[in-house]
C-alpha positions as CSV (number, residue, x, y, z in Angstrom):
1,M,0.0,0.1,0.1
2,N,1.4,3.5,-1.0
3,I,1.6,6.4,1.5
4,E,0.3,9.5,-0.1
5,P,2.6,12.5,-0.3
6,K,0.7,14.6,2.2
7,T,0.9,12.0,5.1
8,D,4.5,11.4,4.4
9,T,5.2,15.1,4.9
10,L,3.5,15.5,8.0
11,W,5.5,12.3,9.5
12,K,8.8,14.1,8.5
13,T,7.5,17.3,10.4
14,H,6.7,15.4,13.6
15,L,9.8,13.6,13.5
16,V,11.8,17.1,13.3
17,Y,9.8,18.6,16.4
18,V,10.7,15.4,18.3
19,L,14.3,15.9,17.6
20,V,14.0,19.5,18.7
21,L,12.3,18.8,21.8
22,L,14.9,16.2,22.7
23,F,18.0,18.5,21.8
24,A,16.2,21.0,24.1
25,V,15.6,18.6,27.3
26,V,19.3,17.9,26.8
27,I,20.5,21.5,26.9
28,I,18.3,22.1,30.0
29,A,19.7,19.1,31.7
30,K,23.0,20.3,31.4
31,I,22.3,23.6,32.4
32,V,20.5,22.3,35.7
33,L,23.6,20.0,36.1
34,M,26.0,23.1,36.1
35,I,23.9,24.8,38.3
36,T,23.6,22.0,40.7
37,K,27.1,20.5,40.6
38,D,29.2,20.1,43.6
39,S,30.3,23.5,44.9
40,K,34.1,22.3,45.2
41,E,34.1,21.2,41.8
42,Y,32.7,24.2,40.6
43,Q,35.0,26.3,42.3
44,A,38.0,24.4,41.1
45,L,36.8,25.0,37.6
46,A,36.5,28.6,38.3
47,E,40.0,28.7,39.5
48,Q,41.3,27.6,36.1
49,R,40.0,30.8,34.3
50,E,42.3,31.8,31.7
51,Y,42.3,35.6,32.9
52,R,42.6,37.6,36.4
53,I,43.4,40.9,37.7
54,R,46.9,40.8,39.8
55,E,47.5,43.6,42.1
56,L,50.7,45.5,41.7
57,E,52.1,46.4,45.1
58,A,53.5,49.7,45.6
59,S,56.9,50.2,47.1
60,R,56.8,52.1,50.4
61,G,58.9,55.3,50.5
62,N,62.0,55.6,52.1
63,I,62.8,57.6,55.4
64,F,66.2,59.3,55.6
65,S,68.1,61.1,58.2
66,A,69.3,64.7,57.6
67,D,72.6,63.8,56.9
68,G,71.5,61.6,54.0
69,N,71.5,58.2,55.7
70,L,68.8,55.8,55.1
71,M,67.0,54.9,58.4
72,A,64.1,52.8,56.8
73,T,63.6,51.4,53.5
74,S,61.6,48.4,51.7
75,V,63.5,45.3,50.8
76,P,62.2,42.3,48.8
77,V,61.6,39.2,50.7
78,F,60.0,35.9,49.3
79,D,57.5,33.2,50.3
80,V,58.8,30.1,48.7
81,Y,56.4,27.1,47.8
82,F,56.8,23.8,45.9
83,D,54.7,22.6,43.0
84,T,55.2,18.8,43.2
85,K,53.0,18.1,40.1
86,T,55.5,19.7,37.8
87,V,58.4,17.4,38.8
88,E,58.8,13.9,37.3
89,D,58.8,11.0,39.5
90,E,62.0,9.6,38.3
91,V,63.5,13.2,39.1
92,F,62.1,13.7,42.4
93,Y,62.8,10.2,43.9
94,S,66.4,10.3,42.7
95,Q,67.1,13.9,44.1
96,I,64.9,13.9,47.1
97,D,67.6,13.3,49.6
98,T,70.0,15.9,48.3
99,L,67.3,18.6,48.4
100,S,66.1,17.7,51.9
101,Q,69.8,18.0,53.2
102,Q,70.1,21.3,51.6
103,L,66.7,22.4,53.1
104,A,67.8,21.4,56.3
105,S,70.9,23.3,56.2
106,M,69.2,26.5,55.3
107,L,65.9,25.9,57.2
108,P,66.8,23.9,60.3
109,R,63.4,23.9,61.6
110,R,63.1,20.5,60.2
111,K,66.0,17.8,60.0
112,A,66.6,16.1,56.5
113,A,64.7,13.0,57.4
114,E,61.6,15.5,58.3
115,W,61.9,17.6,55.2
116,K,62.1,14.3,53.0
117,Q,58.7,13.0,54.7
118,Y,57.0,16.4,54.2
119,L,58.2,16.5,50.4
120,S,57.1,12.8,49.9
121,N,54.0,13.2,51.4
122,A,53.2,16.2,49.5
123,K,54.2,14.5,46.3
124,T,51.9,11.4,46.8
125,E,48.8,13.8,47.5
126,G,49.9,15.9,44.4
127,K,50.1,19.2,46.2
128,R,50.7,22.2,43.8
129,Y,51.4,25.0,46.4
130,L,53.4,23.4,49.5
131,P,54.9,26.1,51.7
132,I,58.6,25.9,52.0
133,A,59.6,29.1,53.7
134,K,58.4,32.6,54.4
135,N,60.0,35.8,54.2
136,Q,63.2,34.8,52.8
137,S,65.8,37.3,51.6
138,L,66.7,37.8,48.0
139,N,69.9,36.3,48.6
140,N,68.6,33.2,50.4
141,Y,65.8,32.8,47.8
142,R,68.6,32.7,45.1
143,K,70.4,30.2,46.7
144,M,67.5,27.9,47.2
145,Q,67.2,28.3,43.3
146,Q,70.3,26.3,42.9
147,F,69.1,23.5,45.2
148,A,68.6,19.9,43.8
149,I,65.2,19.7,41.8
150,F,64.5,23.5,42.2
151,K,67.4,24.5,40.1
152,M,65.5,22.9,37.1
153,G,63.1,26.0,37.3
154,P,59.5,26.7,38.2
155,N,58.3,24.3,35.0
156,R,60.1,21.4,35.9
157,G,61.6,22.0,39.2
158,G,58.5,23.3,41.0
159,I,59.8,26.2,42.8
160,I,57.6,29.2,43.2
161,G,58.5,32.4,44.7
162,E,56.3,35.2,45.6
163,K,58.0,38.4,45.9
164,K,56.7,41.2,48.7
165,M,58.2,44.0,50.4
166,R,59.5,44.1,54.0
167,R,60.3,47.2,56.0
168,A,64.1,47.2,56.9
169,R,65.9,49.3,59.1
170,P,69.9,49.7,57.9
171,Y,70.7,50.8,61.5
172,N,68.6,48.1,63.2
173,E,66.9,49.8,66.3
174,L,68.5,53.2,66.4
175,A,66.0,55.6,67.0
176,G,63.6,52.7,66.3
177,R,60.8,54.1,68.2
178,M,60.6,57.6,66.6
179,I,61.1,55.7,63.2
180,G,58.0,53.7,64.2
181,Y,55.9,51.2,62.3
182,V,52.6,50.7,60.8
183,N,50.2,47.7,61.5
184,E,46.8,48.3,59.8
185,N,45.3,45.2,60.8
186,E,45.6,46.4,64.6
187,N,45.0,49.9,63.6
188,L,48.7,50.8,65.2
189,Y,50.4,53.7,63.7
190,V,53.5,54.3,65.7
191,G,56.4,57.3,65.1
192,I,57.1,58.6,62.1
193,E,56.1,55.5,59.8
194,G,52.7,56.1,61.3
195,A,52.4,59.8,61.2
196,Y,53.3,60.1,57.4
197,N,51.9,56.7,56.5
198,D,49.8,58.4,53.6
199,Q,52.8,59.8,52.0
200,L,54.9,56.8,52.5
201,K,52.6,53.8,51.6
202,G,52.0,55.0,47.8
203,Q,49.2,53.5,45.6
204,N,48.7,50.0,44.3
205,G,48.0,49.3,40.8
206,H,46.5,46.3,38.9
207,Q,47.4,44.4,35.7
208,L,45.4,42.0,33.5
209,V,47.3,38.4,33.3
210,R,46.5,35.5,31.5
211,R,47.3,31.7,32.3
212,I,49.6,29.9,30.1
213,H,50.9,26.3,30.4
214,H,52.3,25.0,33.6
215,G,50.1,27.6,35.6
216,D,52.3,30.5,35.0
217,W,50.4,34.1,34.4
218,V,51.7,36.6,31.7
219,P,50.7,40.2,31.5
220,V,48.2,41.1,28.7
221,D,48.0,44.5,27.2
222,S,45.0,46.3,28.6
223,D,43.6,49.9,28.7
224,E,42.5,49.1,32.2
225,D,45.8,48.4,33.6
226,V,47.0,51.1,36.2
227,D,50.7,51.1,37.5
228,A,51.7,51.0,41.2
229,R,52.9,54.4,42.4
230,N,55.6,54.1,44.7
231,G,55.1,56.0,48.0
232,N,57.1,59.3,48.8
233,D,60.3,59.6,50.8
234,V,60.5,61.3,54.1
235,V,63.4,63.4,55.2
236,T,63.8,63.6,59.1
237,T,65.4,65.8,61.2
238,F,67.7,63.1,62.9
239,D,71.5,62.9,62.5
240,I,72.6,59.4,62.6
241,N,76.0,60.1,64.3
242,L,74.4,62.2,66.9
243,Q,71.5,59.7,67.6
244,D,74.3,57.0,68.3
245,I,75.9,59.3,70.7
246,V,72.7,60.0,72.5
247,E,71.5,56.5,72.7
248,S,74.8,55.3,74.0
249,A,75.0,58.0,76.6
250,L,71.7,57.2,77.9
251,N,72.3,53.4,78.0
252,N,75.5,54.0,80.0
253,T,73.8,56.6,82.3
254,L,70.6,54.0,83.0
255,T,73.1,51.0,83.4
256,E,75.3,52.7,86.0
257,N,72.4,54.0,88.0
258,K,70.4,50.8,87.7
259,A,67.5,52.8,86.5
260,E,63.9,51.7,85.4
261,Q,63.8,53.9,82.3
262,G,64.9,57.0,80.7
263,C,65.0,59.4,77.9
264,A,67.1,62.0,76.1
265,I,66.5,64.5,73.5
266,L,69.1,66.6,71.4
267,M,67.6,69.7,69.8
268,D,69.0,72.3,67.4
269,V,68.6,75.5,69.1
270,E,67.9,77.8,66.3
271,T,65.3,75.5,64.4
272,G,63.8,73.4,66.7
273,Y,64.6,70.6,64.7
274,I,65.3,67.2,67.0
275,R,68.6,65.8,65.9
276,A,68.6,62.6,68.2
277,M,65.8,61.3,70.4
278,A,66.3,58.0,72.7
279,N,63.9,56.2,75.1
280,L,65.0,53.2,76.7
281,K,63.5,51.0,79.3
282,L,64.7,48.0,81.1
283,N,63.6,44.7,80.3
284,H,63.5,42.8,83.4
285,E,63.8,39.3,81.7
286,T,66.8,40.1,79.6
287,G,68.5,42.9,81.8
288,D,68.9,44.9,78.7
289,Y,67.5,48.2,78.0
290,E,65.2,48.5,75.0
291,E,63.3,51.3,72.9
292,S,60.0,50.1,73.9
293,Y,58.2,53.0,74.9
294,N,58.4,56.6,73.9
295,F,58.8,58.4,77.3
296,A,60.1,61.6,75.9
297,M,56.5,62.5,74.4
298,A,54.0,60.0,75.7
299,E,54.4,59.9,79.3
300,R,54.0,63.1,81.8
301,Y,55.8,63.5,84.9
302,E,56.6,65.8,88.0
303,P,59.7,67.4,86.9
304,G,60.8,68.9,90.2
305,S,63.4,71.7,90.3
306,V,63.8,71.9,86.5
307,F,60.2,73.6,86.6
308,K,61.6,76.4,88.8
309,I,62.9,78.2,85.6
310,A,59.3,78.3,84.4
311,S,58.1,79.9,87.5
312,M,61.1,82.3,87.0
313,V,60.1,83.3,83.8
314,V,56.5,84.0,85.1
315,L,58.1,86.1,87.9
316,L,60.1,88.1,85.5
317,N,57.2,88.6,83.2
318,N,55.3,89.8,86.2
319,N,57.8,92.0,87.7
320,P,60.2,93.5,85.0
321,N,62.1,95.3,87.8
322,M,63.3,92.2,89.6
323,K,67.1,91.8,89.6
324,L,69.5,89.0,90.1
325,T,70.8,90.6,93.2
326,D,67.4,91.2,94.7
327,K,67.5,89.7,98.4
328,V,65.1,86.5,99.4
329,N,64.6,85.7,103.2
330,I,64.4,81.9,103.0
331,G,65.3,81.5,106.8
332,N,67.6,78.6,108.4
333,G,64.8,76.2,108.9
334,A,61.7,74.7,107.1
335,I,59.0,77.2,106.0
336,K,55.4,76.2,106.8
337,F,52.7,77.0,104.0
338,S,49.3,76.4,105.3
339,N,49.5,72.7,106.9
340,R,52.8,71.6,105.1
341,T,56.4,72.3,105.6
342,M,59.2,73.0,102.9
343,K,62.8,72.7,103.1
344,D,65.8,72.7,101.0
345,D,68.0,69.9,100.4
346,H,71.2,71.4,101.5
347,S,72.2,74.4,103.3
348,F,73.9,77.2,101.4
349,T,73.5,80.6,103.3
350,K,74.1,81.4,107.0
351,D,71.8,84.1,107.7
352,G,68.8,82.9,105.7
353,I,69.0,85.5,103.2
354,C,69.9,84.7,99.4
355,T,69.7,86.2,96.1
356,V,67.4,85.5,93.2
357,Q,70.6,84.3,91.5
358,E,71.3,81.7,94.4
359,V,67.8,80.6,94.1
360,I,68.2,79.1,90.9
361,E,72.0,78.2,91.4
362,Q,71.5,76.1,94.4
363,S,68.0,74.8,93.4
364,S,66.2,76.5,96.5
365,N,62.8,75.2,97.1
366,K,62.0,77.8,99.9
367,G,63.3,80.7,97.5
368,T,61.2,79.7,94.6
369,A,57.9,79.2,96.8
370,V,58.7,82.4,98.8
371,L,59.2,84.3,95.5
372,V,56.1,82.8,93.9
373,T,53.6,82.9,96.8
374,K,54.7,86.5,97.4
375,A,54.0,87.7,93.8
376,F,50.8,85.8,93.1
377,A,49.1,84.7,96.7
378,T,46.1,86.6,96.2
379,H,45.8,86.1,92.5
380,P,47.1,82.4,92.0
381,E,45.3,82.6,88.6
382,K,47.9,84.9,87.2
383,Y,50.9,82.4,88.0
384,V,48.9,79.5,86.1
385,D,48.0,82.0,83.3
386,G,51.9,82.9,83.1
387,L,52.6,79.2,82.8
388,Y,49.8,78.7,80.1
389,A,51.3,81.4,78.1
390,L,54.5,79.4,77.7
391,G,52.3,76.6,76.2
392,L,52.9,74.3,79.3
393,N,49.3,73.3,79.4
394,K,48.8,71.9,76.0
395,R,50.3,69.5,73.5
396,I,53.0,70.7,71.3
397,G,51.3,69.1,68.2
398,T,54.2,67.3,66.4
399,G,51.9,65.0,64.2
400,I,53.2,61.9,65.9
401,A,50.5,59.9,67.7
402,G,50.7,59.4,71.5
403,E,52.0,62.8,72.7
404,A,50.5,63.1,76.3
405,Q,48.3,65.8,77.6
406,P,50.2,68.0,80.1
407,L,48.5,68.7,83.5
408,I,48.7,72.4,84.9
409,K,45.8,73.0,87.1
410,H,44.1,76.0,87.4
411,P,42.4,77.7,90.6
412,N,39.2,77.6,89.0
413,D,39.3,73.9,88.2
414,K,37.0,71.3,89.6
415,T,36.5,67.5,89.7
416,K,33.5,65.8,88.0
417,D,31.4,65.9,91.4
418,G,32.0,69.7,91.6
419,R,35.1,69.9,94.3
420,K,37.9,72.1,93.8
421,I,41.3,70.6,93.1
422,W,43.1,73.6,94.0
423,S,44.4,73.4,97.7
424,N,46.1,76.2,100.0
425,V,49.6,74.5,99.1
426,S,49.1,74.1,95.4
427,L,50.9,77.4,94.6
428,P,54.2,76.8,96.4
429,W,54.4,73.4,95.5
430,M,53.7,73.9,91.9
431,S,56.4,76.5,91.8
432,I,59.0,73.9,92.7
433,G,57.8,71.3,90.0
434,Y,55.1,69.1,92.1
435,E,51.4,68.9,91.5
436,V,52.0,69.6,87.8
437,N,52.9,67.1,85.0
438,V,54.7,68.1,81.7
439,T,56.6,65.7,79.1
440,P,60.4,66.1,78.8
441,L,59.7,67.5,75.1
442,Q,57.8,70.5,76.6
443,L,60.7,71.0,79.1
444,I,63.3,71.0,76.4
445,T,61.0,73.4,74.2
446,L,61.1,75.8,77.1
447,Y,64.6,75.6,77.6
448,N,65.8,75.7,74.4
449,A,63.7,79.1,74.0
450,I,65.8,80.5,76.7
451,A,69.0,79.5,74.6
452,N,67.6,81.1,71.6
453,G,67.3,84.4,72.9
454,G,63.6,84.0,74.0
455,K,62.2,82.6,70.6
456,M,60.1,79.4,71.3
457,M,60.6,76.9,68.2
458,K,58.5,74.1,67.6
459,P,60.0,70.7,68.0
460,Q,59.9,69.1,64.6
461,F,61.0,65.5,63.1
462,V,60.7,65.9,59.4
463,T,62.1,68.6,57.2
464,E,60.7,67.3,53.7
465,V,58.6,65.0,51.9
466,R,59.6,64.2,48.3
467,H,59.1,61.8,45.4
468,G,62.3,60.8,43.7
469,N,63.9,64.2,43.3
470,Q,60.8,66.3,43.4
471,T,59.9,68.1,46.7
472,I,56.3,67.4,47.5
473,E,56.2,69.4,50.9
474,K,59.1,71.1,53.0
475,Y,58.7,71.8,56.5
476,D,60.5,74.9,57.6
477,P,61.2,76.0,61.3
478,V,58.1,77.2,63.0
479,V,57.9,79.7,65.8
480,L,55.7,79.0,68.7
481,N,56.3,82.3,70.4
482,E,58.2,85.1,69.1
483,Q,59.5,86.3,72.7
484,I,58.7,84.3,75.8
485,A,60.1,87.2,78.0
486,S,61.9,90.3,77.5
487,P,65.6,90.5,76.2
488,E,66.6,91.6,79.6
489,A,64.6,88.6,81.3
490,I,66.1,86.0,79.1
491,A,69.6,87.4,79.6
492,M,69.0,87.1,83.6
493,L,67.6,83.4,83.0
494,Q,71.0,82.7,80.9
495,T,73.1,84.0,83.5
496,M,71.2,82.0,86.2
497,L,71.6,78.6,84.4
498,E,75.2,79.5,83.8
499,G,75.6,79.8,87.4
500,V,74.1,76.6,88.3
501,V,77.0,75.1,86.3
502,E,79.7,77.5,87.6
503,R,78.7,77.5,91.3
504,G,75.5,75.5,91.7
505,T,74.2,71.9,91.9
506,A,75.8,71.1,88.7
507,K,79.3,72.5,89.6
508,R,80.9,69.2,90.4
509,Q,79.8,67.4,87.2
510,L,80.2,70.1,84.7
511,A,82.1,73.3,85.7
512,D,85.5,71.7,84.2
513,C,84.2,71.1,80.6
514,N,86.3,72.7,77.9
515,F,83.4,74.8,76.7
516,K,80.7,76.6,78.6
517,T,77.3,74.8,79.5
518,A,74.3,75.9,81.0
519,G,71.2,74.2,82.7
520,K,69.4,73.0,85.6
521,T,69.1,69.9,87.7
522,G,66.0,68.5,89.0
523,T,64.9,65.9,91.5
524,A,61.3,64.8,92.2
525,Q,60.5,61.8,94.5
526,Y,58.5,59.3,92.6
527,C,54.9,58.8,93.2
528,D,53.8,55.0,93.0
529,P,50.3,55.0,91.2
530,R,49.2,52.5,94.2
531,M,51.3,53.8,97.2
532,G,52.0,57.6,96.3
533,Y,55.3,59.1,97.9
534,K,55.5,56.7,100.6
535,Y,56.5,54.0,98.1
536,R,60.0,52.1,99.2
537,E,61.4,49.5,96.8
538,P,62.6,46.5,98.7
539,G,66.6,46.3,98.4
540,V,67.1,50.1,97.6
541,G,68.8,52.0,100.4
542,H,66.8,55.4,99.3
543,K,63.6,56.5,98.0
544,L,63.0,56.6,94.3
545,Y,63.1,59.6,92.3
546,N,62.8,61.0,88.8
547,T,66.0,62.9,88.2
548,T,66.4,65.5,85.0
549,F,69.3,67.7,83.8
550,V,68.1,70.0,80.8
551,G,70.2,72.7,79.3
552,Y,72.2,73.9,76.3
553,F,75.9,74.2,74.9
554,P,78.0,76.1,74.1
555,A,76.5,78.5,76.6
556,D,78.2,81.5,75.0
557,K,76.9,80.8,71.5
558,P,74.1,77.9,71.8
559,K,73.9,75.5,69.3
560,Y,72.2,72.4,70.7
561,S,69.7,72.0,73.9
562,C,69.7,68.9,75.5
563,I,67.5,67.1,78.1
564,V,68.3,63.8,80.1
565,V,65.7,62.1,82.3
566,V,66.2,59.1,84.4
567,N,63.4,57.3,86.1
568,R,63.8,55.5,89.3
569,A,67.6,54.9,89.8
570,R,68.2,52.3,92.1
571,G,71.9,52.7,92.4
572,R,74.4,54.7,94.8
573,F,73.2,58.0,93.8
574,W,69.7,59.5,93.4
575,A,70.1,63.2,92.9
576,A,69.9,64.7,89.4
577,G,73.5,66.2,89.9
578,S,74.9,62.7,90.3
579,V,72.6,60.8,88.0
580,S,71.3,62.8,85.0
581,A,73.9,65.5,84.8
582,P,76.9,63.1,84.0
583,G,74.6,61.9,80.9
584,F,74.3,65.4,79.8
585,R,77.9,65.8,79.9
586,E,78.8,62.7,78.0
587,I,76.2,63.8,75.2
588,A,77.7,67.5,75.2
589,E,81.1,66.7,75.1
590,K,80.9,63.9,72.1
591,V,78.5,66.3,70.1
592,Y,80.8,69.3,70.6
593,A,84.1,67.2,69.4
594,M,81.9,66.0,66.4
595,R,80.0,68.6,65.2
596,L,81.4,71.8,66.5
597,G,85.3,71.1,66.3
598,I,85.9,68.9,63.3
599,Q,85.8,69.0,59.6
600,E,83.1,67.4,57.6
601,D,83.5,63.6,56.9
602,E,86.1,62.9,54.0
603,P,84.5,61.7,50.8
604,L,84.3,57.7,50.2
605,T,87.9,56.3,49.0
606,D,88.2,54.2,45.9
607,S,84.9,55.4,44.3
608,I,83.8,55.3,40.9
609,S,83.0,59.1,40.0
610,A,82.6,58.9,36.4
611,P,78.8,57.1,35.9
612,E,78.4,58.2,32.2
613,L,81.3,55.8,31.4
614,L,79.3,52.8,32.6
615,P,75.9,51.7,31.5
616,T,73.3,51.5,34.4
617,I,72.0,48.0,35.0
618,D,68.2,47.2,34.9
619,A,67.4,46.1,38.2
620,D,64.3,44.1,37.4
621,H,66.1,41.9,34.9
622,F,69.5,42.0,36.7
623,N,71.3,38.6,36.4
624,F,72.0,37.4,40.0
625,Q,74.3,34.7,39.0
626,T,77.2,36.8,38.4
627,T,80.2,36.9,40.8
628,S,81.4,40.2,39.9
629,V,80.7,43.7,41.5
630,P,77.9,45.4,39.3
631,N,77.4,49.2,38.5
632,V,74.7,50.5,40.6
633,V,75.5,54.3,39.8
634,G,72.3,55.9,38.7
635,L,70.0,53.7,40.5
636,D,67.8,54.9,43.4
637,I,68.2,53.4,46.8
638,T,65.5,50.8,46.6
639,D,67.0,49.1,43.3
640,A,70.4,49.4,44.8
641,V,69.5,47.6,47.9
642,Y,67.5,45.0,45.9
643,V,70.8,44.3,43.5
644,L,73.4,44.4,46.2
645,E,71.6,42.3,48.6
646,G,70.7,39.4,46.0
647,L,74.5,39.4,45.6
648,G,75.4,39.0,49.3
649,I,76.9,42.6,49.4
650,K,76.0,44.8,52.6
651,T,75.3,48.3,51.8
652,C,76.0,51.8,53.8
653,F,74.6,55.1,52.6
654,N,75.5,58.6,52.7
655,G,73.4,61.3,50.9
656,Q,70.0,61.6,49.5
657,G,68.6,60.7,45.9
658,R,70.3,58.4,43.3
659,V,73.7,56.7,43.7
660,V,76.4,58.7,42.1
661,E,79.5,56.8,43.5
662,Q,80.2,53.4,44.9
663,S,83.2,52.3,46.9
664,L,83.7,48.8,45.0
665,P,85.0,48.8,41.8
666,V,83.0,47.6,39.0
667,G,84.1,43.9,37.8
668,D,85.9,43.1,41.1
669,T,85.3,39.7,42.3
670,I,82.5,39.7,44.9
671,R,84.1,38.4,48.3
672,T,82.4,37.1,51.5
673,N,81.0,39.7,53.6
674,S,81.8,42.4,51.0
675,V,80.6,45.9,52.1
676,M,79.6,48.7,49.4
677,N,79.6,52.3,50.5
678,L,77.2,54.4,48.5
679,K,77.2,58.0,48.1
680,L,73.6,59.6,47.1
681,E,72.8,62.7,45.5
682,R,69.5,64.6,44.4
683,L,70.2,64.9,40.6
């Protein structure tokens, strides 16, 4: 029986519909299968994408000293991993013993047998990102690249090195607390690193990359790429050589006096720039003094007799007719103020009469208190307002985090529950440095103003921010107070401070210096947070004191002011003249010899001074297999460190900017423990 043409066409049409329907069902099934697929398998597929965006890390800016030395920089370190799947079994098992021994030699946290077991287990499991070591120097990473198996390269030997930048200090802990650090995870911004973090950190970029064979990623040209912008450099006011002097002297002073902690600051009189600052605290476990706390700025304390000079400034401003020869009746015994008695530490007058000059020279508590109470007893607020006019009641505002708020109470101040905190003895005791709390940085700022003819300068730690050779921001000296007292009053204050050294409480320690010094001693009894002034430490034969010497030198033409504070000395001596003044002398004599009595340092010897004759290397593509000294002239300091460290050459720096001279001749054989001196200049 024959099928009619119409029926045959209809049958074919139905068949096509059925096939299309089946195809659609298959497509839908595959989509559903992909959507419902096991999440881990889907994630693995996602990780095999051909393209991704890679972040480009910006290099953090450098921190320089004022004399051009590098105080903090970023150096490359590597996290090393092992891709076991790229290594053929025959190669792996024939060389695993050698590799394990080499790793144990460099990374002794595991013995050779433990390394072998660790690597073998990873090979069995087919691990592609096995951690080997973290934070390895470029030099170590280059050595690891020559180990068995690894020397075959990343594609056959499986070694993976992820480069990152780590902060390094060429001078280790010198000025470590002031240089500081940044820990963004814990919101810690310490010292100059923290204060200038926005300038130093730069801006990361990003780049489109594509996966190729063996899992490597290569850049792909894209209009969306953004280059990383390296951070700006910060130039500080510090002088490395002076910083070393100050830290060493402070350490000696604390050690000799068995003290708990202390600080020392060296300040340029004319500019207010801080040339050195040291903070050391006793580590009771190790017995060493460490830079663990910025006492100079972050802790306020009762300064004792060094505060008498602030009282004298207020007195002279209140009474311009006061003379150094004016008589003061202090009596021969203790003086009673309201319900408390005050006495001097030593007797220096037979008839109970002394001069204003002698009040400061001999650090008379009674004399200072008599002068202040006589002038301000009926209006004590005028005395306090006079202290406020010197800025002693507020932070200086250096920009460095952690600066303490001073405490200079006012007669009108009250507690939260409405009680007055001013008492009948507040005025006399404040006048001699009790019932007030200030920081060492504030004290040296006041004394520096006296040395500077009455002009009070703001303490500063940074002079410039720059990017390469371009100055981004410059910080000139800042005047806080054009004239804290009349020229006549300043001359009297200078005479008083010189008298302290020539005839007074610091005569034994400082009078025989080869140059004139001026300053003031201060000894204040330590007040324990729990037991107050009655505290006695077991095994110590005297009460504990905070001692201070603050002054300037040379006294006839002041260049530097300096303060040395020693807290809780447990040794034989307890007074400032025997504890802090010797530390001041050590600093003054060494600084004077180095900066005021000698010529500038001589230039580098055996240096290459014709950079145009030698081509500058490309740091990013440098061959680290060379055994010859390279030419780093023309490189910036970060690239120079990168290249030289990779070759195992230690570096020392002098100047700012790019390398213009190097001490090791180009082409010489690199020797063990080689040291390269580099001269930098801003081109």
